[in-house]
C-alpha positions as CSV (number, residue, x, y, z in Angstrom):
1,X,0.0,0.0,0.0
2,X,1.4,3.4,-1.0
3,X,0.5,6.5,1.0
4,X,-1.2,9.4,-0.6
5,X,-0.9,13.1,0.2
6,X,-3.5,15.8,-0.2
7,X,-1.8,19.1,-0.8
8,X,-3.7,22.4,-0.6
9,X,-2.5,25.9,-1.5
10,X,-4.8,28.5,0.2
11,X,-5.1,32.2,0.3
12,X,-7.4,33.1,3.1
13,X,-9.5,36.3,2.6
14,X,-11.8,36.0,5.6
15,X,-9.9,34.7,8.6
16,X,-13.0,34.6,10.9
17,X,-15.0,32.5,8.4
18,X,-12.0,30.3,7.7
19,X,-11.8,29.3,11.4
20,X,-15.0,27.4,10.9
21,X,-13.3,25.3,8.2
22,X,-10.2,24.8,10.4
23,X,-12.4,23.6,13.3
24,X,-14.3,21.0,11.1
25,X,-11.6,19.6,8.8
26,X,-9.5,17.7,11.4
27,X,-12.4,15.3,12.2
28,X,-12.8,14.6,8.5
29,X,-9.1,13.9,8.1
30,X,-9.0,11.6,11.1
31,X,-12.1,9.7,10.1
32,X,-10.3,8.7,6.8
33,X,-7.1,7.7,8.6
34,X,-5.2,10.9,7.7
35,X,-2.8,13.0,9.6
36,X,-1.6,16.6,9.1
37,X,2.0,16.8,8.0
38,X,2.0,20.5,7.3
39,X,-0.6,23.0,8.4
40,X,0.5,26.5,7.6
41,X,3.8,27.7,8.8
42,X,6.7,29.5,7.2
43,X,7.5,28.8,3.6
44,X,10.0,30.1,1.0
45,X,10.2,29.8,-2.8
46,X,13.5,28.2,-3.7
47,X,13.0,28.1,-7.5
48,X,10.4,29.2,-10.0
49,X,7.6,31.7,-9.7
50,X,5.1,29.8,-7.5
51,X,3.8,32.1,-4.7
52,X,2.0,29.7,-2.4
53,X,-0.3,31.0,0.3
54,X,-1.0,28.8,3.3
55,X,0.2,25.3,2.5
56,X,-1.4,22.2,4.0
57,X,-0.2,18.6,3.5
58,X,-2.2,15.7,4.8
59,X,-0.9,12.1,4.6
60,X,-3.4,9.2,4.1
61,X,-2.8,5.4,4.1
62,X,-3.6,5.3,0.4
63,X,-5.2,7.0,-2.5
64,X,-8.6,5.5,-1.8
65,X,-8.5,6.9,1.8
66,X,-7.6,10.3,0.5
67,X,-10.6,10.3,-1.9
68,X,-12.8,9.0,0.8
69,X,-11.8,12.0,3.0
70,X,-12.6,14.4,0.2
71,X,-15.9,12.8,-0.7
72,X,-17.1,12.4,3.0
73,X,-20.0,14.1,4.6
74,X,-17.7,15.5,7.3
75,X,-15.5,17.2,4.7
76,X,-18.5,18.4,2.8
77,X,-19.5,20.2,5.9
78,X,-16.0,21.7,6.3
79,X,-16.1,22.9,2.6
80,X,-19.5,24.5,3.2
81,X,-18.1,26.4,6.2
82,X,-15.1,27.5,4.1
83,X,-17.4,29.1,1.4
84,X,-16.5,32.7,0.9
85,X,-13.5,32.5,3.2
86,X,-10.7,32.1,0.6
87,X,-9.5,34.0,-2.4
88,X,-7.7,30.9,-3.6
89,X,-8.0,27.2,-2.7
90,X,-6.2,24.7,-4.8
91,X,-6.1,21.0,-3.8
92,X,-4.5,17.9,-5.3
93,X,-4.0,14.3,-4.2
94,X,-0.8,12.5,-5.1
95,X,0.6,9.0,-4.3
96,X,4.1,8.9,-2.9
97,X,6.5,7.2,-0.6
C-alpha cells in the first residue's frame, strides 16, 4: 500500500470564516485515517515563480482513503463552512512514498 498526500495551497481572505473550516476539517481527516504533515507555517520559494499562500499537506494510508476523505459528509460540511473565506483554494492528491 502506497501513502497518498492531499496538498492544498490556500489564500485566506476572511480569517474569521476560515476558522469554521479549520475547526471542522481535522475530524474529516482523522475519520479517513489521515494526519496533518504541514498545516500553515513559514515557507519560502526556492525556485520558480510559484507564490504559495497557506500550505497544508495531509498524509493518508492510500489514494482511496484520500478520496474517501474528500468525498465524505464530514469534509463536505467543512467545505461549506469555508465558502467565501478564501481568495484561492487549490487542492490535489498524489501518491508517494
